[in-house]
N, CA, C and O of each residue as an XYZ file, in Angstrom:
828
protein
N       0.836     -1.203      0.000
C       0.000      0.000      0.000
C       0.868      1.249      0.000
O       1.872      1.323      0.709
N       0.472      2.222     -0.800
C       1.163      3.496     -0.845
C       0.480      4.483      0.102
O      -0.686      4.301      0.450
N       1.208      5.538      0.523
C       0.607      6.507      1.448
C      -0.714      7.071      0.956
O      -1.628      7.268      1.757
N      -0.842      7.341     -0.356
C      -2.080      7.947     -0.857
C      -3.207      6.947     -1.039
O      -4.286      7.304     -1.513
N      -2.964      5.680     -0.663
C      -3.992      4.654     -0.766
C      -4.615      4.313      0.588
O      -5.415      3.382      0.685
N      -4.259      5.051      1.618
C      -4.825      4.786      2.927
C      -6.315      5.081      2.917
O      -6.768      6.023      2.266
N      -7.073      4.268      3.643
C      -8.528      4.419      3.640
C      -8.948      5.661      4.417
O      -8.226      6.139      5.292
N     -10.127      6.171      4.082
C     -10.668      7.342      4.760
C     -11.424      6.971      6.022
O     -11.426      5.820      6.459
N     -12.064      7.976      6.592
C     -12.802      7.792      7.845
C     -14.282      7.606      7.529
O     -15.105      8.476      7.814
N     -14.608      6.458      6.935
C     -15.978      6.216      6.487
C     -16.827      5.462      7.505
O     -18.025      5.280      7.285
N     -16.243      5.026      8.597
C     -17.000      4.200      9.524
C     -18.189      4.979     10.085
O     -18.066      6.149     10.447
N     -19.329      4.318     10.148
C     -20.551      4.953     10.640
C     -20.580      5.009     12.158
O     -21.170      5.916     12.744
N     -19.942      4.035     12.790
C     -19.919      3.972     14.254
C     -18.473      4.113     14.701
O     -17.758      3.112     14.748
N     -18.016      5.310     15.031
C     -16.618      5.494     15.436
C     -16.323      4.768     16.750
O     -17.225      4.449     17.524
N     -15.043      4.520     16.972
C     -14.620      3.918     18.236
C     -15.009      4.835     19.393
O     -15.097      6.048     19.207
N     -15.243      4.281     20.580
C     -15.698      5.102     21.705
C     -14.649      6.072     22.240
O     -14.999      7.036     22.921
N     -13.386      5.840     21.950
C     -12.325      6.763     22.361
C     -11.416      7.016     21.156
O     -11.437      6.241     20.199
N     -10.619      8.085     21.186
C      -9.749      8.396     20.043
C      -8.441      7.629     20.014
O      -7.692      7.746     19.044
N      -8.141      6.851     21.039
C      -6.781      6.342     21.191
C      -6.400      5.293     20.157
O      -5.273      5.300     19.661
N      -7.318      4.392     19.823
C      -6.977      3.366     18.830
C      -6.718      4.011     17.473
O      -5.805      3.605     16.754
N      -7.518      5.012     17.125
C      -7.326      5.682     15.841
C      -6.020      6.450     15.816
O      -5.292      6.395     14.826
N      -5.706      7.173     16.899
C      -4.437      7.906     16.913
C      -3.263      6.936     16.833
O      -2.310      7.175     16.091
N      -3.325      5.850     17.587
C      -2.238      4.865     17.561
C      -2.042      4.307     16.162
O      -0.909      4.134     15.714
N      -3.151      4.021     15.463
C      -3.073      3.495     14.103
C      -2.476      4.522     13.142
O      -1.627      4.189     12.316
N      -2.928      5.775     13.258
C      -2.395      6.813     12.364
C      -0.919      7.070     12.626
O      -0.146      7.260     11.687
N      -0.524      7.076     13.882
C       0.883      7.322     14.196
C       1.750      6.171     13.680
O       2.855      6.390     13.185
N       1.232      4.939     13.802
C       1.962      3.787     13.271
C       2.105      3.889     11.759
O       3.150      3.534     11.214
N       1.066      4.370     11.070
C       1.164      4.567      9.624
C       2.240      5.598      9.285
O       3.023      5.403      8.355
N       2.275      6.698     10.046
C       3.269      7.737      9.798
C       4.685      7.179      9.951
O       5.577      7.524      9.176
N       4.888      6.320     10.945
C       6.209      5.702     11.130
C       6.476      4.648     10.058
O       7.597      4.531      9.563
N       5.450      3.885      9.704
C       5.625      2.799      8.725
C       6.046      3.326      7.362
O       6.854      2.702      6.674
N       5.503      4.465      6.973
C       5.849      5.037      5.684
C       7.099      5.906      5.754
O       7.443      6.594      4.792
N       7.781      5.869      6.907
C       9.059      6.564      7.088
C       8.959      8.032      6.683
O       9.785      8.544      5.928
N       7.935      8.691      7.200
C       7.782     10.106      6.942
C       8.906     10.869      7.639
O       9.499     10.376      8.599
N       9.190     12.064      7.153
C      10.215     12.880      7.776
C       9.750     13.323      9.152
O       8.824     14.125      9.274
N      10.390     12.805     10.179
C      10.124     13.177     11.569
C       8.632     13.174     11.903
O       8.063     14.238     12.149
N       7.986     12.006     11.918
C       6.554     11.958     12.225
C       6.221     12.446     13.625
O       5.066     12.765     13.907
N       7.229     12.512     14.519
C       6.985     12.959     15.897
C       6.917     14.475     16.014
O       6.533     14.988     17.065
N       7.282     15.211     14.954
C       7.277     16.674     15.025
C       5.846     17.178     15.142
O       4.974     16.779     14.370
N       5.608     18.062     16.118
C       4.268     18.624     16.277
C       4.375     20.082     16.707
O       5.291     20.473     17.430
N       3.428     20.860     16.247
C       3.355     22.258     16.641
C       2.706     22.344     18.015
O       1.672     21.726     18.269
N       3.328     23.120     18.897
C       2.776     23.410     20.224
C       2.450     24.889     20.276
O       3.327     25.730     20.083
N       1.192     25.210     20.537
C       0.763     26.603     20.662
C       0.387     26.884     22.108
O      -0.317     26.101     22.745
N       0.871     28.023     22.618
C       0.605     28.437     23.991
C       0.205     29.910     24.000
O       0.345     30.616     23.001
N      -0.292     30.352     25.145
C      -0.630     31.763     25.338
C      -0.020     32.204     26.667
O      -0.249     31.575     27.700
N       0.754     33.283     26.636
C       1.427     33.760     27.836
C       0.534     34.602     28.718
O      -0.638     34.824     28.412
N       1.101     35.070     29.820
C       0.359     35.894     30.771
C      -0.115     37.187     30.143
O      -1.105     37.767     30.588
N       0.596     37.657     29.087
C       0.209     38.896     28.414
C      -0.858     38.681     27.347
O      -1.259     39.629     26.673
N      -1.322     37.439     27.187
C      -2.346     37.136     26.201
C      -1.836     36.929     24.803
O      -2.627     36.692     23.890
N      -0.518     37.013     24.601
C       0.060     36.851     23.266
C       0.263     35.371     22.949
O       0.824     34.640     23.766
N      -0.184     34.918     21.773
C       0.025     33.524     21.399
C       1.449     33.294     20.910
O       2.116     34.215     20.440
N       1.897     32.062     21.028
C       3.221     31.682     20.553
C       3.158     30.224     20.111
O       2.483     29.410     20.740
N       3.861     29.897     19.031
C       3.861     28.532     18.519
C       5.262     28.142     18.110
O       6.059     28.978     17.686
N       5.554     26.847     18.244
C       6.852     26.314     17.881
C       6.702     24.802     17.665
O       5.673     24.222     18.011
N       7.726     24.175     17.094
C       7.699     22.733     16.865
C       8.451     22.035     17.994
O       9.580     22.400     18.322
N       7.806     21.021     18.588
C       8.434     20.167     19.576
C       8.279     18.720     19.082
O       7.659     18.475     18.048
N       8.843     17.779     19.823
C       8.773     16.376     19.424
C       7.899     15.587     20.389
O       8.059     15.684     21.606
N       6.979     14.811     19.841
C       6.156     13.917     20.643
C       7.029     12.773     21.131
O       7.573     12.016     20.326
N       7.164     12.644     22.440
C       8.042     11.626     23.010
C       7.298     10.524     23.745
O       7.914      9.696     24.417
N       5.988     10.510     23.622
C       5.210      9.437     24.213
C       3.748      9.833     24.261
O       3.418     11.016     24.341
N       2.877      8.846     24.212
C       1.451      9.116     24.361
C       0.759      7.860     24.875
O       1.173      6.738     24.582
N      -0.278      8.069     25.629
C      -1.171      7.018     26.083
C      -2.482      7.691     26.461
O      -2.693      8.856     26.126
N      -3.354      6.988     27.145
C      -4.660      7.560     27.458
C      -4.586      8.722     28.438
O      -5.588      9.399     28.668
N      -3.418      8.963     29.016
C      -3.267     10.135     29.881
C      -2.969     11.394     29.083
O      -3.257     12.496     29.549
N      -2.396     11.255     27.881
C      -2.096     12.430     27.082
C      -0.839     12.295     26.248
O      -0.343     11.194     26.014
N      -0.331     13.441     25.800
C       0.774     13.529     24.835
C       1.951     14.233     25.505
O       1.786     15.314     26.070
N       3.137     13.626     25.445
C       4.286     14.081     26.225
C       5.368     14.681     25.328
O       5.703     14.131     24.279
N       5.902     15.813     25.763
C       7.098     16.385     25.154
C       8.002     16.870     26.283
O       7.555     17.020     27.420
N       9.279     17.115     25.967
C      10.273     17.521     26.965
C      10.900     18.849     26.566
O      11.027     19.168     25.383
N      11.291     19.617     27.585
C      11.822     20.951     27.308
C      12.517     21.504     28.542
O      12.540     20.869     29.596
N      13.077     22.680     28.397
C      13.627     23.441     29.518
C      12.456     24.123     30.239
O      11.648     24.803     29.606
N      12.366     23.944     31.548
C      11.257     24.525     32.302
C      11.367     26.051     32.440
O      10.455     26.696     32.959
N      12.478     26.620     31.978
C      12.629     28.080     32.007
C      12.454     28.695     30.617
O      12.694     29.888     30.433
N      12.042     27.895     29.651
C      11.866     28.374     28.287
C      10.570     29.167     28.153
O       9.745     29.188     29.067
N      10.405     29.812     27.014
C       9.187     30.596     26.751
C       7.945     29.711     26.852
O       6.954     30.098     27.471
N       7.998     28.530     26.248
C       6.828     27.668     26.273
C       6.452     27.284     27.698
O       5.270     27.206     28.033
N       7.464     27.043     28.541
C       7.200     26.635     29.925
C       6.628     27.776     30.754
O       5.711     27.565     31.548
N       7.158     28.979     30.580
C       6.618     30.109     31.328
C       5.199     30.429     30.853
O       4.354     30.830     31.653
N       4.937     30.253     29.558
C       3.569     30.405     29.072
C       2.639     29.417     29.771
O       1.568     29.795     30.247
N       3.050     28.147     29.832
C       2.195     27.119     30.414
C       2.028     27.298     31.917
O       1.010     26.893     32.478
N       3.016     27.901     32.576
C       2.872     28.193     34.000
C       1.803     29.253     34.221
O       1.079     29.214     35.216
N       1.706     30.202     33.288
C       0.713     31.261     33.407
C      -0.659     30.810     32.926
O      -1.683     31.215     33.476
N      -0.673     29.969     31.894
C      -1.925     29.483     31.313
C      -1.680     28.072     30.794
O      -1.070     27.914     29.737
N      -2.135     27.042     31.504
C      -1.794     25.668     31.129
C      -2.518     25.139     29.897
O      -2.249     24.018     29.467
N      -3.424     25.914     29.322
C      -4.118     25.435     28.129
C      -3.168     25.476     26.927
O      -2.423     26.437     26.734
N      -3.215     24.403     26.124
C      -2.284     24.268     25.007
C      -2.980     23.605     23.836
O      -3.990     22.922     24.004
N      -2.427     23.813     22.636
C      -2.900     23.148     21.431
C      -1.714     22.505     20.725
O      -0.614     23.056     20.708
N      -1.949     21.339     20.146
C      -0.944     20.600     19.400
C      -1.475     20.304     18.000
O      -2.675     20.112     17.804
N      -0.561     20.270     17.031
C      -0.914     19.855     15.675
C       0.174     18.919     15.160
O       1.357     19.259     15.172
N      -0.239     17.740     14.707
C       0.655     16.832     13.984
C       0.176     16.802     12.542
O      -0.971     16.444     12.274
N       1.049     17.176     11.612
C       0.688     17.273     10.204
C       1.552     16.316      9.410
O       2.779     16.421      9.425
N       0.913     15.374      8.711
C       1.609     14.378      7.911
C       1.147     14.502      6.457
O       0.316     13.713      6.009
N       1.677     15.490      5.708
C       1.167     15.734      4.350
C       1.361     14.571      3.394
O       0.580     14.418      2.454
N       2.387     13.742      3.610
C       2.622     12.631      2.679
C       1.512     11.593      2.735
O       1.294     10.869      1.764
N       0.811     11.513      3.854
C      -0.343     10.608      3.943
C      -1.648     11.400      4.017
O      -2.716     10.837      4.258
N      -1.546     12.719      3.806
C      -2.711     13.601      3.744
C      -3.565     13.509      5.011
O      -4.789     13.389      4.956
N      -2.872     13.572      6.157
C      -3.552     13.485      7.440
C      -3.037     14.555      8.387
O      -1.900     15.015      8.287
N      -3.908     14.933      9.305
C      -3.556     15.897     10.342
C      -4.350     15.570     11.593
O      -5.499     15.134     11.524
N      -3.714     15.790     12.744
C      -4.397     15.613     14.029
C      -4.225     16.890     14.835
O      -3.107     17.370     15.026
N      -5.354     17.445     15.314
C      -5.333     18.617     16.187
C      -5.765     18.197     17.586
O      -6.698     17.411     17.756
N      -5.069     18.735     18.581
C      -5.316     18.383     19.979
C      -5.409     19.658     20.794
O      -4.581     20.556     20.635
N      -6.392     19.751     21.656
C      -6.497     20.867     22.590
C      -6.687     20.292     23.992
O      -7.442     19.339     24.190
N      -5.992     20.886     24.957
C      -6.104     20.374     26.310
C      -5.328     21.202     27.299
O      -5.048     22.378     27.070
N      -4.987     20.574     28.398
C      -4.300     21.233     29.503
C      -2.973     20.532     29.769
O      -2.916     19.305     29.847
N      -1.906     21.319     29.907
C      -0.563     20.760     30.089
C      -0.140     20.824     31.551
O      -0.404     21.804     32.247
N       0.516     19.771     31.998
C       1.109     19.740     33.335
C       2.406     18.962     33.294
O       2.617     18.151     32.393
N       3.263     19.198     34.247
C       4.562     18.505     34.264
C       4.382     17.019     34.540
O       3.525     16.624     35.331
N       5.195     16.201     33.884
C       5.228     14.772     34.193
C       5.998     14.578     35.489
O       6.599     15.522     36.002
N       5.985     13.376     36.015
C       6.691     13.109     37.270
C       8.198     13.208     37.072
O       8.707     13.063     35.960
N       8.898     13.457     38.172
C      10.362     13.513     38.120
C      10.940     12.183     37.644
O      11.933     12.162     36.916
N      10.326     11.078     38.049
C      10.817      9.766     37.615
C      10.717      9.610     36.101
O      11.629      9.077     35.468
N       9.603     10.077     35.516
C       9.467     10.001     34.062
C      10.512     10.862     33.366
O      11.120     10.440     32.382
N      10.717     12.066     33.881
C      11.717     12.951     33.276
C      13.110     12.359     33.413
O      13.899     12.419     32.470
N      13.431     11.778     34.589
C      14.740     11.155     34.789
C      14.967     10.026     33.782
O      16.033      9.927     33.174
N      13.947      9.174     33.617
C      14.091      8.017     32.726
C      14.307      8.460     31.285
O      15.153      7.910     30.580
N      13.542      9.453     30.853
C      13.713      9.901     29.478
C      15.057     10.609     29.294
O      15.725     10.424     28.277
N      15.451     11.420     30.282
C      16.709     12.145     30.176
C      17.874     11.174     29.989
O      18.755     11.413     29.163
N      17.882     10.085     30.748
C      18.987      9.137     30.650
C      18.979      8.366     29.334
O      19.995      7.780     28.958
N      17.848      8.357     28.627
C      17.781      7.670     27.338
C      18.301      8.539     26.193
O      18.499      8.043     25.084
N      18.523      9.823     26.448
C      18.947     10.738     25.394
C      20.437     10.541     25.056
O      21.205     10.068     25.894
N      20.841     10.901     23.832
C      22.275     10.854     23.509
C      23.072     11.731     24.472
O      22.553     12.708     25.013
N      24.319     11.376     24.674
C      25.164     12.088     25.638
C      25.222     13.595     25.351
O      25.088     14.406     26.267
N      25.421     13.966     24.089
C      25.514     15.376     23.757
C      24.240     16.139     24.061
O      24.288     17.310     24.437
N      23.101     15.481     23.900
C      21.829     16.129     24.207
C      21.689     16.370     25.710
O      21.142     17.386     26.138
N      22.187     15.425     26.501
C      22.121     15.614     27.957
C      23.026     16.760     28.396
O      22.661     17.550     29.266
N      24.204     16.843     27.791
C      25.110     17.938     28.150
C      24.518     19.286     27.747
O      24.622     20.254     28.500
N      23.905     19.359     26.583
C      23.356     20.643     26.139
C      22.202     21.084     27.027
O      21.978     22.282     27.198
N      21.467     20.131     27.595
C      20.383     20.495     28.518
C      20.936     21.143     29.776
O      20.276     21.985     30.385
N      22.144     20.755     30.168
C      22.774     21.348     31.351
C      23.193     22.795     31.103
O      23.117     23.631     32.003
N      23.632     23.085     29.887
C      24.267     24.387     29.661
C      23.357     25.451     29.074
O      23.599     26.640     29.281
N      22.315     25.060     28.347
C      21.583     26.048     27.562
C      20.560     26.828     28.382
O      19.636     26.232     28.936
N      20.705     28.139     28.470
C      19.667     28.981     29.083
C      18.596     29.280     28.038
O      18.512     30.394     27.520
N      17.784     28.279     27.739
C      16.898     28.334     26.575
C      16.041     29.591     26.545
O      15.461     29.986     27.556
N      15.969     30.206     25.386
C      15.181     31.411     25.101
C      15.804     32.685     25.650
O      15.263     33.770     25.432
N      16.931     32.585     26.361
C      17.598     33.777     26.879
C      18.590     34.327     25.842
O      19.095     33.585     24.999
N      18.856     35.612     25.915
C      19.843     36.229     25.022
C      21.242     35.797     25.441
O      21.572     35.823     26.627
N      22.066     35.401     24.474
C      23.450     35.025     24.747
C      24.362     35.889     23.877
O      23.915     36.410     22.855
N      25.638     36.051     24.263
C      26.515     36.978     23.532
C      26.844     36.527     22.123
O      26.870     37.341     21.200
N      27.100     35.220     21.946
C      27.489     34.744     20.618
C      27.526     33.220     20.624
O      27.289     32.591     21.655
N      27.826     32.629     19.464
C      27.906     31.174     19.328
C      29.018     30.599     20.188
O      28.882     29.510     20.745
N      30.125     31.337     20.294
C      31.274     30.848     21.063
C      30.886     30.558     22.515
O      31.418     29.634     23.132
N      29.954     31.353     23.058
C      29.511     31.137     24.434
C      29.019     29.704     24.616
O      29.385     29.043     25.587
N      28.190     29.219     23.685
C      27.677     27.853     23.789
C      28.784     26.830     23.609
O      28.852     25.847     24.347
N      29.642     27.055     22.643
C      30.703     26.088     22.372
C      31.670     25.980     23.544
O      32.134     24.884     23.861
N      31.977     27.092     24.186
C      32.875     27.054     25.346
C      32.217     26.352     26.517
O      32.866     25.588     27.231
N      30.924     26.607     26.723
C      30.207     25.931     27.807
C      30.158     24.423     27.564
O      30.329     23.636     28.495
N      29.925     24.024     26.321
C      29.891     22.598     26.001
C      31.256     21.955     26.214
O      31.342     20.853     26.756
N      32.319     22.630     25.796
C      33.667     22.083     25.977
C      33.981     21.900     27.456
O      34.598     20.907     27.842
N      33.560     22.854     28.289
C      33.793     22.750     29.730
C      33.050     21.558     30.319
O      33.590     20.852     31.170
N      31.823     21.328     29.877
C      31.050     20.192     30.391
C      31.638     18.871     29.904
O      31.639     17.887     30.643
N      32.132     18.840     28.680
C      32.752     17.608     28.177
C      33.983     17.255     29.003
O      34.255     16.081     29.257
N      34.729     18.285     29.422
C      35.883     18.016     30.285
C      35.414     17.559     31.671
O      35.998     16.644     32.251
N      34.375     18.185     32.195
C      33.879     17.851     33.532
C      33.374     16.416     33.602
O      33.594     15.724     34.596
N      32.694     15.970     32.544
C      32.099     14.627     32.559
C      32.876     13.639     31.694
O      32.327     12.621     31.272
N      34.135     13.929     31.431
C      34.973     13.032     30.648
C      35.039     11.659     31.328
O      35.409     11.546     32.496
N      34.675     10.629     30.574
C      34.705      9.276     31.109
C      33.544      8.928     32.014
O      33.509      7.832     32.574
N      32.606      9.818     32.169
C      31.461      9.586     33.058
C      30.177      9.691     32.245
O      29.928     10.708     31.596
N      29.368      8.645     32.281
C      28.106      8.679     31.541
C      26.926      9.006     32.451
O      25.800      9.152     31.975
N      27.172      9.120     33.744
C      26.098      9.421     34.700
C      25.918     10.938     34.789
O      26.358     11.576     35.745
N      25.278     11.484     33.798
C      25.051     12.932     33.726
C      23.698     13.232     34.362
O      22.685     12.736     33.869
N      23.634     14.008     35.414
C      22.372     14.217     36.121
C      21.422     15.118     35.328
O      21.841     16.055     34.648
N      20.142     14.803     35.438
C      19.149     15.687     34.823
C      19.078     16.985     35.614
O      18.904     16.957     36.832
N      19.212     18.128     34.936
C      19.114     19.399     35.657
C      17.667     19.644     36.103
O      16.736     19.250     35.400
N      17.465     20.284     37.254
C      16.101     20.498     37.746
C      15.253     21.389     36.851
O      14.027     21.398     36.962
N      15.902     22.140     35.961
C      15.151     23.039     35.073
C      14.753     22.369     33.761
O      14.334     23.053     32.827
N      14.876     21.057     33.676
C      14.572     20.341     32.439
C      13.660     19.159     32.741
O      13.889     18.425     33.702
N      12.620     18.974     31.915
C      11.730     17.841     32.131
C      10.579     17.846     31.149
O      10.588     18.567     30.152
N       9.596     17.031     31.450
C       8.515     16.815     30.505
C       7.213     17.486     30.887
O       6.968     17.816     32.047
N       6.385     17.676     29.871
C       4.999     18.096     30.027
C       4.108     17.039     29.382
O       4.476     16.416     28.387
N       2.944     16.854     29.964
C       1.920     16.001     29.351
C       0.696     16.861     29.065
O       0.163     17.506     29.967
N       0.251     16.872     27.812
C      -0.970     17.580     27.446
C      -2.130     16.594     27.544
O      -2.231     15.652     26.758
N      -2.994     16.827     28.511
C      -4.178     15.989     28.690
C      -5.275     16.530     27.770
O      -5.725     17.661     27.954
N      -5.707     15.748     26.792
C      -6.595     16.317     25.773
C      -8.039     16.444     26.233
O      -8.576     15.567     26.910
N      -8.646     17.545     25.854
C     -10.091     17.721     25.979
C     -10.755     17.534     24.624
O     -11.954     17.262     24.547
N      -9.967     17.680     23.540
C     -10.465     17.545     22.180
C      -9.364     16.986     21.294
O      -8.213     17.412     21.380
N      -9.718     16.033     20.446
C      -8.805     15.504     19.435
C      -9.577     15.433     18.122
O     -10.625     14.793     18.042
N      -9.052     16.091     17.098
C      -9.712     16.075     15.793
C      -8.804     15.411     14.766
O      -7.625     15.744     14.644
N      -9.381     14.465     14.033
C      -8.679     13.765     12.958
C      -9.161     14.307     11.615
O     -10.363     14.371     11.357
N      -8.212     14.694     10.765
C      -8.518     15.250      9.437
C      -7.793     14.421      8.399
O      -6.600     14.146      8.520
N      -8.537     14.027      7.372
C      -7.921     13.302      6.256
C      -8.429     13.874      4.947
O      -9.632     14.063      4.769
N      -7.507     14.150      4.026
C      -7.863     14.703      2.723
C      -8.644     13.679      1.902
O      -8.333     12.488      1.894
N      -9.668     14.183      1.210
C     -10.446     13.347      0.289
C     -10.660     14.106     -1.012
O     -10.422     15.312     -1.079
N     -11.104     13.410     -2.030
C     -11.305     14.026     -3.334
C     -12.316     15.165     -3.272
O     -13.237     15.163     -2.455
N     -12.116     16.141     -4.160
C     -13.025     17.279     -4.300
C     -13.164     18.090     -3.011
O     -14.170     18.765     -2.794
N     -12.139     18.012     -2.160
C     -12.109     18.743     -0.889
C     -13.251     18.350      0.052
O     -13.617     19.117      0.943
N     -13.806     17.162     -0.146
C     -14.803     16.644      0.792
C     -14.055     15.861      1.878
O     -14.225     14.651      2.026
N     -13.233     16.581      2.621
C     -12.334     15.954      3.571
C     -13.101     15.325      4.728
O     -14.202     15.753      5.076
N     -12.490     14.298      5.312
C     -13.031     13.683      6.530
C     -12.540     14.446      7.747
O     -11.355     14.762      7.847
N     -13.444     14.744      8.673
C     -13.067     15.352      9.948
C     -13.887     14.691     11.050
O     -15.114     14.791     11.071
N     -13.201     14.021     11.957
C     -13.842     13.443     13.131
C     -13.301     14.158     14.364
O     -12.088     14.246     14.557
N     -14.195     14.663     15.188
C     -13.790     15.372     16.403
C     -14.274     14.607     17.632
O     -15.466     14.356     17.804
N     -13.316     14.247     18.475
C     -13.627     13.638     19.773
C     -13.537     14.716     20.845
O     -12.573     15.480     20.887
N     -14.529     14.773     21.696
C     -14.522     15.698     22.829
C     -14.762     14.919     24.116
O     -15.648     14.069     24.200
N     -13.941     15.238     25.118
C     -14.051     14.525     26.393
C     -15.186     15.110     27.236
O     -15.264     16.323     27.433
N     -16.054     14.243     27.724
C     -17.133     14.666     28.607
C     -16.591     14.876     30.022
O     -15.461     14.496     30.329
N     -17.401     15.477     30.860
C     -16.968     15.739     32.243
C     -16.731     14.451     33.022
O     -15.973     14.459     33.992
N     -17.363     13.335     32.621
C     -17.160     12.063     33.326
C     -15.975     11.280     32.778
O     -15.726     10.152     33.203
N     -15.237     11.872     31.832
C     -14.047     11.227     31.289
C     -14.286     10.407     30.041
O     -13.325      9.993     29.394
N     -15.540     10.157     29.678
C     -15.826      9.453     28.428
C     -15.763     10.435     27.262
O     -15.603     11.640     27.454
N     -15.891      9.901     26.058
C     -15.732     10.728     24.857
C     -16.988     10.719     24.004
O     -17.716      9.727     23.963
N     -17.237     11.822     23.330
C     -18.247     11.892     22.303
C     -17.562     12.193     20.978
O     -16.584     12.940     20.941
N     -18.068     11.614     19.884
C     -17.445     11.786     18.571
C     -18.446     12.389     17.612
O     -19.604     11.977     17.558
N     -17.982     13.379     16.849
C     -18.839     14.089     15.902
C     -18.112     14.195     14.563
O     -16.893     14.365     14.518
N     -18.870     14.092     13.481
C     -18.298     14.323     12.152
C     -18.537     15.770     11.780
O     -19.659     16.267     11.884
N     -17.467     16.461     11.340
C     -17.537     17.866     10.987
C     -17.510     18.052      9.480
O     -16.926     17.247      8.755
N     -18.153     19.128      9.011
C     -18.053     19.477      7.590
C     -16.621     19.908      7.281
O     -15.952     20.492      8.134
N     -16.147     19.624      6.064
C     -14.769     19.995      5.727
C     -14.585     21.495      5.590
O     -13.480     21.959      5.310
C-alpha cells in the first residue's frame, strides 16, 4: 500500500475513544518513514495574552495524554505556568492526514523525566545542562565554550544528572480532531470531545 492509498474515515460507528485511531495513524506515519513523524506544533498563550507557537517532538502518548520535553525556564514553559491550556498539531502531508489536539498541560513526574533524560544521547544531555533556553546570549562561542567545559567535567562519566530546570509536560486532551484529505475537498473530519465524566463523544464535521 502506498501513502495515498490509505482508507478514509468512512465508519458509521466510530470507536468510543480516540486512542486506537491515533495509535493506528501514528503507526502509519512511522511505517511510511515520513520525515520526523513525531514533530508537532505546540501553541501556547502567555500571561500577556500573546500567542506563541513552535515545533516540539512527541516523546510518548497514552490515554493520559501527549508528552514532550523541554527546559522549564523556556518561553513555552513560562507560558504554560501562566496558562496551562495548550494546542498541538501533527501534520503528515505525505499521507494527507492531520491531528489537532487541545487540552491542559502539566509537568510529568520527576521519575518520568529522569528516565527519558537518561535515554537521550550524551551530547543532548550535556546541552540540557548548559543552555539557558530562550535567553539572550553573547554569541555562538559562548555555547561552544560551555559545552567544551562540560565535556571536560564529565569526561569518562556517563552518569550525567538531569538538571532540575529540564523535564517533561503532558498535554491531557479535551479535544482531538482527525482530518484526512479526500477528493473534491470533501475531507473527513472526526472530532472527539471529552465529557466531564471522562468518556468521549465523537462528531463528524463538515470539511
